[in-house]
BAROLO-722094 format. One record per atom (N, C-alpha, C, O): residue in one letter; x negated, y, z negated. Coordinates in steps of 0.2 Angstrom, whole numbers, plus 5000, padded with zeros to 4 digits. Each point is the difference from the previous one (the first is absolute). Example, Ala and Ser with C-alpha at 12.3 -4.5 7.8 and 13.67 -1.06 7.14 Angstrom:
2
A493449724961
A500450065000
A499650065000
A499549994997
S500750065007
S499650064999
S500450054997
S499750064999
# end
This chain:
81
X460655374417
X499349995004
X499649994992
X499950044996
X499949895005
X499449994997
X499450034999
X499950045004
X499849954992
X499350044999
X499549944999
X500249954997
X499150065006
X499449964999
X499750024993
X500050064997
X499649875001
X499650034995
X499549955003
X500049944999
X499450105006
X499749975003
X499249974995
X499549985003
X500650044991
X499449984995
X500249924997
X499649964998
X501250055001
X500449924998
X499949965005
X499749954999
X500450065008
X499849975006
X499449965001
X500049945001
X499550114998
X499349975003
X499749984993
X499549965000
X500850054994
X499649964995
X500549924997
X499949964995
X500650035009
X500449954999
X499849945003
X500349955000
X499250055004
X499549955004
X500249934995
X500250004994
X499649955008
X499450005006
X500549995007
X500649995000
X499150045005
X500050005008
X499949935002
X499649974996
X500750005008
X499949955005
X499650035005
X499950065001
X499749885003
X499550025005
X500250045005
X499550025004
X501050004997
X500550035005
X500650034998
X500449964997
X499850095005
X500650034998
X500150085000
X499550035002
X501050004996
X500350075001
X499950044994
X500049964995
X500050095004
X500250044994
X500250075002
X499850035005
X500649994990
X500350085000
X500450015006
X499850025005
X500949954993
X500450025005
X500450065000
X500250014995
X499950035011
X500450055000
X500549985005
X499949955003
X500750114998
X500450005006
X499850005006
X500449995004
X498850034998
X499850005007
X499649935000
X499649985004
X500449974989
X499749945003
X499350004995
X499850054997
X499949885002
X499450014996
X499450055003
X499850025005
X499849994988
X499450055001
X499549965001
X499650015004
X500249944992
X499349944999
X500149955003
X500649984999
X499049995004
X500249925001
X499349985000
X499650055000
X500149885000
X499549964999
X500049935002
X500549975000
X498950005003
X500149935002
X499449995004
X499650055002
X500249875000
X499449995000
X500149995008
X499449995002
X501050015002
X500350025006
X500250075003
X500550044997
X499149985008
X500250075002
X500750005003
X500249955003
X500150124995
X500950005001
X500050005007
X499650035005
X501249934996
X500050025007
X500750035000
X500450014995
X499550025012
X500750055003
X500649974997
X500450024996
X499749925008
X500549965001
X500249984993
X500650014998
X499149964998
X500349964992
X499850074994
X500350014995
X499450025006
X499850044994
X500450054999
X499650054998
X501049985003
X500550034999
X500250024993
X500049954995
X500250095004
X500450044993
X499650034996
X500050004994
X499550035012
X499550064996
X500150075003
X500150015006
X499950034989
X500050075003
X499650045004
X499550014998
X500650015007
X499650055005
X499550034994
X500150044995
X499149945007
X499650034996
X499749954994
X499550024998
X500749925000
X499949944997
X499349985001
X499750015006
X499949964989
X499349985000
X500249935000
X500549994996
X499249975006
X499849945000
X499349985000
X499550025004
X500349924991
X499450004998
X499849915000
X500349954998
X499250085007
X499949915003
X499549984996
X499550044999
X500749904998
X499649994995
X499649924998
X499849984994
X500050005012
X499749945002
X499150025000
X499649955000
X500350114999
X499350004997
X499549995006
X499450014999
X500849975007
X499549995006
X499950055002
X500450054999
X498849955004
X499850075003
X500450025005
X500449965002
X499650115000
X500550025004
X500850004997
X500450035004
X499749954991
X500750004997
X500350075001
X499750054998
X500949975004
X500250075000
X500650014994
X500349964996
X499850125005
X500550014995
X500450035007
X499750025005
X501149974993
X500450035005
X500550054997
X500250014994
X500050025012
X500750054999
X500549995005
X499949995006
X500850024990
X500549995006
X500150075003
X500150044996
X499849975009
X500350055004
X500649985004
X500250045004
X500149904995
X500850005002
X500450014994
X499850034995
X500949955005
X500450004995
X500049964996
X499649954999
X501150044997
X500049944995
X500349955004
X499849954999
X500750055007
X500149955003
X499649995006
X500349965004
X499150074998
X499749995005
X499350015000
X499850045003
X499749924993
X499550034997
X499350005006
X499849955003
X499950094996
X499450005006
X499450004995
X500050064996
X499649905002
X499450004997
X499550035001
X499749965005
X499950084994
X499250035004
X499650004995
X500050044995
X499549935006
X499349984996
X499750074998
X499850045005
X500149974990
X499850084997
X499250004998
X499750055001
X500149894997
X499349994998
X499849944999
X500449964999
X498850035000
X499749935000
X499949994992
X499750054997
X500449895001
X499749994992
X499549965001
X499750004994
X500049985011
X499449965000
X499450035003
X499549965000
# end
């Protein structure tokens, strides 16, 4: 099993306007993008993963995956604007 070097992963940017990072056997831990995540298409994230909605609009939300890697259930956890 290979380990992570999170400092290297985070500093090796730049990152695109949407993406995901820190892959584990259970799925990715962090995602971001300008559109809210979709239960049917934004899969591959671990239970408890965080998605940061980055469009900057009022009432944009952050989300947590309460589902699984193969069946995401994204729930808003806080307002940014």
